[in-house]
C-alpha positions in Angstrom: 139.0 110.6 59.4 140.3 113.5 61.6 139.7 113.0 65.4 140.3 115.6 68.1 140.6 115.3 71.6 139.6 118.0 74.4 141.0 117.2 77.7 141.9 119.2 80.6 145.7 118.4 80.9 147.6 116.2 78.4 151.2 114.9 78.3 153.6 112.4 79.8 154.0 114.4 82.7 150.4 114.0 83.6 149.4 111.3 86.0 145.6 110.6 85.9 143.4 108.1 85.1 141.1 109.6 82.3 144.0 112.1 80.8 146.1 109.0 80.5 143.4 106.9 78.8 142.9 109.5 76.3 146.6 109.6 75.6 146.8 106.1 74.9 144.2 106.1 72.7 145.0 109.2 71.0 148.4 107.8 70.1 147.5 104.4 69.0 144.8 105.6 66.8 147.5 107.2 65.3 150.2 104.1 65.2 147.7 101.2 64.5 144.8 103.2 62.2 146.8 105.7 60.5 144.2 108.3 61.7 144.9 111.9 61.9 144.9 113.0 65.9 144.9 116.5 67.6 144.7 117.5 71.1 143.0 120.5 72.7 144.0 121.2 76.2 145.7 123.3 78.8 148.8 124.4 79.7 147.9 122.7 83.3 149.9 119.4 84.6 148.2 119.7 88.3 144.5 119.0 88.6 144.5 120.7 91.9 145.9 124.5 90.7 145.5 124.0 87.0 148.7 126.0 86.9 150.1 126.9 83.6 153.1 124.8 83.6 153.6 123.2 80.2 155.1 125.9 77.7 153.0 128.1 75.3 152.8 126.8 71.5 152.0 123.6 70.1 154.2 120.2 70.1 153.8 116.7 68.5 154.0 113.8 70.9 154.2 110.6 69.2 152.6 111.4 66.0 149.8 113.4 68.0 149.2 117.2 67.5 149.2 118.9 71.1 147.5 122.3 71.4 148.0 123.7 74.9 145.9 127.0 75.9 146.4 129.3 79.0 143.9 128.6 81.7 143.0 131.0 84.7 143.6 128.1 87.0 141.5 126.9 89.9 139.7 129.4 92.1 141.0 129.3 95.6 137.2 129.5 96.9 136.3 126.3 94.8 136.4 124.1 97.7 134.8 126.1 100.4 131.3 126.2 97.9 131.9 122.8 96.6 131.6 121.2 99.5 128.2 122.3 100.8 126.8 122.3 97.0 127.9 118.6 96.7 126.2 117.6 100.3 123.2 118.0 98.3 123.9 118.1 94.6 120.4 117.2 93.2 119.3 120.8 94.7 121.5 122.7 93.0 120.3 125.6 90.9 121.5 126.3 87.3 123.2 129.5 88.7 125.0 127.5 91.7 125.9 124.9 89.2 127.5 127.1 86.7 129.0 128.7 89.6 130.8 125.5 90.7 131.8 124.6 87.2 133.6 128.0 86.3 135.3 127.9 90.2 136.3 124.2 89.4 137.9 125.2 85.9 139.9 124.9 84.1 138.8 127.9 82.1 140.3 128.9 79.1 138.3 130.9 76.6 140.8 130.3 73.8 140.7 126.6 74.3 136.8 127.0 73.7 137.2 129.0 70.5 139.3 126.2 69.2 137.0 123.5 69.7 134.3 125.5 67.9 136.5 126.0 65.1 138.3 122.7 65.2 138.2 120.7 61.8 137.9 117.1 63.0 134.5 114.9 62.0 134.9 113.3 65.4 135.4 115.3 68.8 135.9 113.3 71.8 135.5 114.9 75.2 137.1 113.4 78.6 136.6 113.2 81.3 132.9 114.7 82.1 133.2 116.9 85.0 135.2 119.6 83.7 134.7 122.9 81.9 136.2 122.1 78.8 133.9 119.1 78.5 130.5 120.5 79.4 131.2 123.9 77.3 132.9 122.2 74.6 130.4 119.6 73.9 127.5 122.2 73.8 129.5 123.7 70.9 130.1 120.4 69.1 127.0 118.4 69.8 126.4 116.7 66.3 130.3 115.4 66.3 130.8 115.0 70.0 132.0 111.4 71.7 131.9 111.6 75.6 134.1 109.4 77.4 132.6 110.1 80.8 135.2 108.0 82.9 132.2 108.1 85.6 132.2 106.5 88.7 129.3 106.9 91.6 130.3 110.0 93.0 128.1 113.3 94.2 129.1 115.5 91.0 127.4 112.9 88.8 124.5 113.9 90.8 124.4 117.4 89.6 121.6 118.0 87.4 123.5 120.0 84.8 125.3 116.8 83.6 121.7 115.4 82.1 122.4 118.0 79.3 125.8 116.7 78.7 125.3 113.2 78.6 122.3 113.3 76.5 123.7 115.9 74.2 126.7 113.5 73.2 126.4 111.8 69.7 128.2 108.7 71.3 129.5 107.4 74.6 132.6 105.4 74.8 132.8 103.4 78.4 135.5 101.6 80.0 133.6 98.9 81.7 129.9 97.6 82.0 129.9 99.0 85.4 130.4 102.5 84.1 127.7 102.2 81.4 125.2 100.5 84.2 125.7 103.7 86.1 125.3 106.2 83.3 122.4 104.2 82.1 120.3 104.4 85.8 121.2 108.2 85.9 120.8 109.6 82.5 118.3 108.6 79.5 121.1 107.5 76.9 119.7 103.8 76.0 119.2 105.3 72.3 122.8 106.9 72.2 125.1 105.4 70.2 127.8 103.6 72.8 130.5 101.1 73.2 132.2 99.6 76.4 135.7 99.7 74.8 138.1 98.9 77.9 141.5 99.9 77.7 144.5 97.8 76.2 147.9 96.7 77.4 151.3 96.3 76.1 153.5 93.7 76.8 155.8 94.2 79.6 159.5 95.3 78.3 162.5 93.6 79.1 164.0 95.4 82.3 167.5 95.9 81.5 170.2 97.8 83.6 167.6 98.3 86.6 168.8 98.4 90.3 168.6 94.6 91.9 166.8 96.4 94.5 164.7 99.2 93.5 162.3 99.6 96.3 165.6 99.6 98.8 164.3 96.9 100.8 166.8 94.8 100.5 165.1 91.6 99.4 162.3 92.1 102.3 158.5 91.0 100.5 156.4 93.8 99.9 152.8 94.7 98.3 152.8 97.9 95.9 150.3 100.6 95.5 150.9 102.3 92.0 149.6 105.7 91.0 149.1 109.2 92.9 149.7 109.0 96.5 146.5 111.0 97.3 144.1 110.5 100.3 141.3 110.8 97.9 142.7 107.6 96.4 142.2 105.8 99.4 146.0 105.9 100.2 145.7 107.2 103.5 143.0 104.5 104.4 145.2 102.0 102.7 148.5 102.9 105.1 146.1 102.6 108.3 144.9 99.3 107.4 148.2 98.1 106.2 149.5 99.0 109.7 146.8 97.5 111.6 147.4 94.6 109.5 151.3 94.4 110.6 150.0 94.8 114.2 148.2 91.4 114.1 150.3 89.8 111.6 153.9 90.9 112.6 156.2 90.5 109.7 159.0 91.5 107.5 156.2 92.6 104.9 156.4 95.9 103.6 154.1 98.3 101.7 155.5 100.4 99.1 154.0 103.7 97.6 155.1 104.0 93.9 153.9 107.5 92.3 153.9 111.0 92.8 153.1 112.4 96.3 150.2 114.5 96.8 149.3 113.6 100.3 152.1 111.9 102.3 150.9 108.8 104.1 151.4 107.8 107.3 154.7 107.7 109.0 155.5 103.7 109.5 158.8 101.8 109.4 157.2 99.5 107.0 155.9 102.0 104.7 157.9 103.0 102.1 157.0 106.2 99.5 159.7 106.0 96.4 157.9 108.7 94.6 157.9 108.6 90.7 160.0 106.0 89.0 160.6 105.6 85.4 158.8 103.1 83.5 161.8 100.1 83.9 161.6 100.6 87.6 157.9 100.7 87.9 157.8 97.2 86.0 160.8 95.9 88.0 158.7 96.7 91.2 155.4 95.2 89.9 157.7 91.9 89.1 158.6 91.6 92.5 155.5 92.5 94.5 153.6 89.9 96.2 150.3 91.9 95.3 149.2 95.2 94.0 147.1 96.9 96.1 144.1 99.1 94.8 142.4 101.5 97.3 140.8 103.7 95.4 136.9 103.7 95.3 136.8 106.0 92.6 138.0 104.7 89.5 136.6 104.3 86.0 138.8 101.3 84.9 142.1 100.2 86.4 144.8 100.1 83.8 147.3 99.4 87.0 145.4 96.0 87.4 146.4 95.1 83.7 150.0 96.3 84.0 150.3 93.7 87.3 148.8 90.9 85.6 150.9 91.2 82.9 154.1 91.2 85.3 152.8 88.1 87.2 151.2 89.7 89.9 147.9 89.7 91.4 145.5 92.0 92.7 143.7 93.3 95.7 141.2 96.3 95.0 138.7 98.2 96.9 135.6 96.2 96.2 133.5 99.7 96.4 135.1 100.4 93.1 132.8 98.8 90.6 135.1 99.1 87.8 138.2 97.7 89.5 136.0 95.0 91.1 134.4 94.4 87.5 138.0 93.8 86.2 138.9 91.1 88.8 135.4 89.3 88.5 135.4 88.9 84.9 139.3 87.8 84.6 139.7 86.1 87.7 142.8 87.8 88.8 142.5 89.3 92.1 140.5 89.5 95.2 138.5 92.6 97.1 137.4 94.2 100.1 135.0 96.6 101.4 136.3 96.9 105.2 139.6 96.4 107.0 138.3 93.1 108.6 138.0 91.7 105.0 141.6 93.6 103.6 143.2 91.8 106.4 141.7 88.5 105.6 142.5 88.8 101.7 145.7 90.4 102.3 146.9 87.3 104.7 145.6 84.7 102.1 147.8 86.5 99.5 150.7 86.6 101.6 150.4 82.9 102.8 149.4 81.1 99.6 152.1 81.5 97.0 149.7 78.9 94.5 146.9 81.7 95.1 149.3 84.1 94.3 150.1 82.5 91.1 146.9 81.4 90.1 145.2 84.6 90.3 148.1 86.3 88.4 147.8 83.9 85.5 143.9 84.2 85.2 144.7 88.0 84.9 147.1 87.6 82.3 144.9 85.1 80.3 142.1 87.9 80.2 144.3 90.9 79.5 145.8 88.7 76.2 142.5 87.3 75.0 140.4 90.5 75.2 142.7 93.4 76.2 145.2 94.1 74.2 145.7 97.1 72.2 145.2 96.0 68.6 142.0 94.4 69.5 140.7 97.6 71.6 142.0 100.3 68.8 140.2 98.1 65.8 136.9 98.3 68.0 137.6 102.1 68.9 138.5 103.2 65.1 135.2 101.2 64.1 133.0 102.8 66.5 134.4 106.3 65.8 134.1 105.7 62.2 130.6 104.7 62.0 129.5 107.9 64.0 131.7 110.2 61.5 129.9 108.3 58.5 126.5 108.6 59.8 126.7 112.9 59.8 
């Protein structure tokens, strides 16, 4: 079987939940199931600009053939148009939606030509909201599998996405919450679908890493791992943490680890490391009091699995159905919806080593029982194979 993935950006340099999920699945289909996989994408790294940063020409990345195409980039007028349109998305006309999709990008006619011509039995497209997914799925409906990576946001209420979701041959969800959300919005009950989740490898043995990777000199800390971006809740987290420190003065620090798009509040107890290598990331996770996930818009939450594997509990934004579901099903974390709930939950974690250990152990048990890569990829291969065989 041959599978082609269509994503707006792809590569080790890309820090994005949906794109990372695709890369992990593609690589493991090759490694575990010996499936032939290629990726059709753009040369972009940044989802804010879609600037052509990757070089031209196809490459092979851990057994996956990657074919990047030049994009026109994101229109500078997109934000001015998107705000008013998404204030009442249900009212958007077909022409307004088409304009919104084109301005958002990334637009690449060469990429769409390649999608039409690809000889794969299954074409997987992700995430739901970008130009290559919407236009690409329309070209390969009878073999299209959509990984929507959907969460409850205004864009999901644009009428044009009904055709996208109902036009897919199969749907792959990362959580039950995502499946429930999509089924509440679109008539897809008869569409072949699977709640897959994602896997997590055992953490590597960390050698040769700085004994103080955060530079805090042994101070206790909580960590937020991923893009440092206001839309991911990092600004709100920084403010809530500063308020917590005012009410509960201590040596506790908050460490942001990841590419910085929006620098958070300046505060003596807040540290921003920027992006770090894998060994340093795992060392920081192992030493943390807890992992904090402030984003309200997540389709899964791979960092939660990594925290549990590192022996660290988590505290998540309860407005994210996906990350809250992981905590509920595993028993590996707490969640909050207000600053007051954040304060209470964080204080419980800081003050109770036994609670932290109990949560982390429950999370790790859940990962080891249900979310290891061999289990995930075996189910995934069987689902894609059933669709390819029924064509």
